[in-house]
N, C-alpha and C positions, 0 to 999 in steps of 0.2 A: 522510567521508560527511557530507552536510548533514543537520542535525537536522530531524526531521519538522516541528517547530514553525516552523523557519526557512523551510522550503519553503512551508508554509501562509501565513506572513506575507508572503513575497515574492510569492506568487500573489495574495494579497489586495491588496497594493499595486499590482500590475499591473492587477487588475480595477478598483481605485479610480481609476487614472490614465486609464482609458477612459470612465469614467462622466461624464455631464454634471454631476451633483451628487455631491460626495464623500460617502462613507459616514460616518456618525457613528462615534465610537469604539466604541459598543456594537455597531453593525452590523458593523464591521470584525472584532471579536472573533467574532461569530457566523459571518461568512463564512469566517474562518480555521479555525474549528472544522469547518465543512462541508467545506472543502478537505482538511483533515487526514483526516476520515472517508472522503472519496472516494479519497485516496491509499491508505489501508488496504484499502478495498474492491478497488481496482485490484491491489494486491499479492495479495490472496486469489484474485482471478480468475486472475492469472498462475499461482498455485500450482495451481489446479484444472486449468488447461491443461497444466502440466508433468506433473502426476500422470497425466492422461489419455494424454499422449504416452509416458510411461514404461511405462504398461500396454500400449499398442499395440506398443512396441518389444520388450517382454519377453513378448509374448503366449505364446510357446512354453514359458515357465517361470513358473508362477504365484508361486512363492516369490521368484524374482528380481524380478518385477514388484511384489510386496508390499514387498520391501526398498527398491526404488527409490522407491516411493510414500511409504513411511514416512520415508525420508531427506529427500525433498523437503519433506514437511510439517514435519518437525522443523526443517530449516534456515529455512524461511519463518516458522515460529512464533518462532524465535529472532530473526529479523530484525525482525518486528513488535514483539516484546517490547523489543528494544533501541531501536528507533525511538520507541516509546511512552514508554520510561523517559527519553529525552532531552528530553522536553517541558519 
């Protein structure tokens, strides 16, 4: 798994390569931070969609839907914590 910081830095370098004027070092750090936050927001949105899908699929059994939802949230929280610790 690529570290979250590496993803943000690679994306920042890609952004920098298409700009007419290169980012300053300070701007590059700020852009990398924004990219990192966007990746986390994307993961959270994916979690919300997965939870909604689990609830729809297990509509017939509320307890089962709750277990699926909790498992999805737990796994995603673990992923975000792991990625964040890799910074």
